[in-house]
C-alpha angles and dihedrals in degrees: 000000000000132000098192125113131175089260091053092049091061107138117251107251127182088258088055090054092050092053090069100040133237094297092080093048091061097038129114113206134187118204114205115189134128093215112089094205093055093045092051092046093051092044092049091049097047105034098074090049103040137063095235135002124182133179134223122191095200143014091257092053090047090053091053092049092049089053089060104036143025122234132193092214140016120203104205132192111216101208112060134144113277098008143018122252091243093052089050091047091053090053091049092051089059095051095040124288116177105172131097115249135217115191119212115197143149091216119060104167121159095263091053091049092051092047091048093052091050090050091053100250109173099203145356128226115189121217129273098044139158128239094256091055094057092041091052091048091050092048092049093048094048092045090054091046094053092042090056090049092050091049092049093049091046091054089048091051091048091049088057094047109149092035100056113094125211135183133050137298103269134191141073099223119128090249093055092041089056091050092049090052091051092049091052091050097050098036095091092048128086091225119133115239129208115208114201133182143100122306113283097024094118104259094150092045089053090049091050089049090053091050091050091053094049131083087253093067093111092054128073125294105204117191119197123186102207091199094061099055120081111254088230093059106029094093094057091042091055104033104023130224145231113228118209092344091287118057112071130202116191112216126223092262091060092044088054092053111148092012139068131293115204115197110195123192088021090172089070095065113119114248095250091051089048089058092049092047090051090056091048092052092049099043102028088224134104132204112203116219110277094018126117095197125073118223121221113234131213099193142130117221125213123180137194138186140167090201128093099254094188089057090046089053091049090051093047095246095115130039113254093213092053091047092054090046095054098035095076094117121014121196111190113206112217123235114252091244087062092055100039091148087073094058094087093056094041094049092048093049093047092046092053092045097051095040089055099042095042095041091230131129116271116243122237112262094203126175095268094050092048092048092052091047088052093051095051118098097225101209088184091050121204092346090058092049091050092049091048092053092047093049092047092051090051093048094041095234143060121253112271094254090061102033099068093227120154135036120336103240138130112352091005089061090054090051091051090055089052090051090051089052091048094050092047094051092046091049091052090048090052090050089052092048091243095308101146096189091056091043090053090050092052092045093048094235135110123274088241090060092055091046091050093049093048092049090052090052093048094247 
C-alpha cells in the first residue's frame, strides 16, 4: 500500500522550506512505523526540510534509538505488530520520554482520542494524508513546543529579575580589549568557561557576549543564579523530573538544549547537585528525577562566581573534582577602578539609556563630574555606576560628592587643577588637529604622557 502521489513527490525547494518556517529546519524527528512505504514517504517528505530524520521499524527499535539520541518530535503509527503506538507511548512516558508526538492512524474513534490525549499526543493525522498535511501538523506541533519553551524561559528570567544582566560588553580599556579577544577566540569552541571577578563586574554580560559570538547564538541562553533557587528545589529546576511515571517537568538544561546554560554563583550549589552536575559535564547526558532513561544533551556550559573557589575547595565547601572540571578556561573580569578609562563611555551610555526609558532629561556629564566619577573606587563596580546614573536621572541631580557643588577648597582645589591641565592638553590637541606627537612637542612632554592622559579621559 502506498500513500504517495505526484503532488506529494514534489521536490523540496528552498521556497518549500520557507513555507513551514525555521522550526522545521532545526528539528530532529523519529518516524516509527512498521510499513516501509509509509516510513520512506515520511522520510522523503521531511528530510529536505529538517535537520535530522531517522526511522524505526518497530516499537522495540524506536526504544533503542531513544536510548541513544534525543528527538524534538516522534511521528508514531498506532497500529503495529505486537503493540499499539499508544501503549508503547505510555510505557515510554514512565521511563522518560521527552519528545512531542504526532499519531498517524486510520481509526480515530472516541476511545482512541481519549487514550491519545491521556498519553500526551500533540496532534492526529488521519490516513490517508498528503505531504502538506503532515508538514502542517509537524510545524504546528513544533511551534507550540517552542512557544511553551519561550514562555517557560521568560517566566524564569522574570523570576530572576534583578540578577539578569542585559546589554553589551562596553569599554576600550586594555583589560576589556583583552577579554574581547579571548571571547572571540573561544566562541567557536565547545569549551566550558569560568568567569570570575567581584560582583557587578559584568560576568553575565561577558557570558552573553560569548554566546552571541558562537554558533549557538540562535538558540537559548539560559541564565541561572544558583543562589536564588531553594536548595530543596534546585535539582528538579535544573534537571527536571517525572512525577508518578506520568507528569513530566522539563528542567532548565533541557529547555536550553542546543544553546548555552550559564550557572552564576556556582559556589552556592548544594553538594548533591554538584555531584550530579559533574556527571552531566562528563557524560553530556541527564537523568531527570523519577526517569529510567538518560537524555543526551547538546549544550554549552558557562559558569561564574565572585567567590574564591580554591579556598572553597580547601574548606570542603566545593567539590575539588567539579572545580577542576569547570576551571578549564578562566576569564577574570576586572574591577571598574582598574579600567577607569571606560567610565566616560559607560556613564554616557547609561545616561542616554535611562533618560530615554524613564522619559526624563539627561544630566550634564561635564568635565568635573567625569573626573570625580573617574577618581571614585566603585566597590560595586559597573552595577554601582549604573545604579548611580539611574538614581541621578530620577532625582534630577548628581549626589553632592560627584556634582562639584560648593566652594572649591582642599581636595576640590586639586581636582580643579587637574581640570585645568585636562582642558589645556585638549586645547593643544585641537590646535594640532588631533596629532598627538605634535601636541606632545608643543607641551614639552613625551608622546607616552599624552597617550596616557587621553586613555584616562576615555579619548
